[in-house]
Structure formats: structure tokens, C-alpha cells
C-alpha positions, 0 to 999 in steps of 0.5 A: 500500500502506498503511504501518503505524507503531508508537509506536517509529517516531514521532520528534519530527518529526510532520509525516508524520502526515497521510499518508493511507496511514499506519496508526498503531497503539500501546497506550493507554498508549503513546498517552497518553505520546505525544499532546501539545498539538502534535497533535490525535489520537484513540485507537480500540482500538489505532488512532490517528486524527490529526485535520486542522487546523481550517479558519477557518470551523470555528474561528470557529463553534466560538469563537462557540458556546463563548463563548455557552455559557461565559457561560451556564454560568459565570453559573449555576455549572452546571459546566465547559466544555471545547474546544481539544484536551481529551480524553475517555476514554469507555471503556478503549481509546476516547479522543476529542477533541470540539470542545466538551464540557460536564460538569455540576457534579454530575459534575465528579469525572470531570475529570482534569488532562488529560482527562475520564474518562467521558461528558460531559453534552453534546458538540458536533462541528462537521463538516468535510470529513474528519469526516463519517463520524466525526461522524455515524456512529462518534462518534454511536454511541460517544457514545450507547453511552457515555451522553452526554446530548446531542449537537450536530452542526453542519454548516456545509457543509449549514447544519444543526444537529442536536441529539440527546438520550438517551432513557430507552431509552438511544438518541439521539432528535432534538430538533427546532428550533421556529420557527427556534430550537434549544434545549438540554435539558441546558443548560436555558434556552440556545438559538441560532438556527442561522441565526446560525452561517451569517452571514459575518461571524458576528454580534456575540457580545455582541449575541447574548448579550443577545438570548438573555438571558444578559447 
């Protein structure tokens, strides 16, 4: 039987939150007051989705990509890049924590001290075993409906990078790689070779930045 917990049931000990039989419910205001840097959690219309800890592979791929993107964005003054548990409020009742997200300079007014209040320009999600449905189906639909201009899905398990861009009809369309190179439309001029992400150890990020032409 699935147990249902409310905000009043939550003690300072959060070790039980990864119980697969726990259904945690609260209001959005309660979630904002409850959530902190000690727990990675998302809020979807009254239900709390507690995220599993990142694997070593997930963390390394994320850091590799964040480093490259941050150099590119910072050099050009394009906006702000976020990762590591910085929340996005897509709409009332929907708060997600993307692995990586970018807000353009023209839209930095969306940035609050603890969250982005609106759709980022670009979102990256790195798929893990427990996030396949969440990243590929639920978040895909939410980011599309919310107006995210570009969505990267990185799947280390299948060694696949998929990039989707928002069309003039406000639906995601696949932006295919060309000759082994995956480009970004939002970060014009930024590109990666997906094969880099599957190498173990990962390539030297400085050498890759030179190859891309950003340093």
C-alpha cells in the first residue's frame, strides 16, 4: 500500500524520502518553505517528486557540458547559466529542477534569488535510470507547453543526444546532428560532438574548448 505524507509529517530527518511507496503531497507554498539545498525535489500540482542522487557518470557529463557552455556564454555576455539544484517555476503549481538551464540576457528579469520564474531559453536533462519517463515524456511536454526554446536530452545509457527546438507552431521539432556534430540554435555558434560525452575518461575540457573555438 502506498503511504501518503503531508508537509506536517516531514521532520528534519529526510532520509525516508526515497521510499518508493511514499506519496508526498503539500501546497506550493508549503513546498517552497520546505525544499532546501539538502534535497533535490520537484513540485507537480500538489505532488512532490524527490529526485535520486546523481550517479558519477551523470555528474561528470553534466560538469563537462556546463563548463563548455559557461565559457561560451560568459565570453559573449549572452546571459546566465544555471545547474546544481536551481529551480524553475514554469507555471503556478509546476516547479522543476533541470540539470542545466540557460536564460538569455534579454530575459534575465525572470531570475529570482532562488529560482527562475518562467521558461528558460534552453534546458538540458541528462537521463538516468529513474528519469526516463520524466525526461522524455512529462518534462518534454511541460517544457514545450511552457515555451522553452530548446531542449537537450542526453542519454548516456543509449549514447544519444537529442536536441529539440520550438517551432513557430509552438511544438518541439528535432534538430538533427550533421556529420557527427550537434549544434545549438539558441546558443548560436556552440556545438559538441556527442561522441565526446561517451569517452571514459571524458576528454580534456580545455582541449575541447579550443577545438570548438571558444578559447
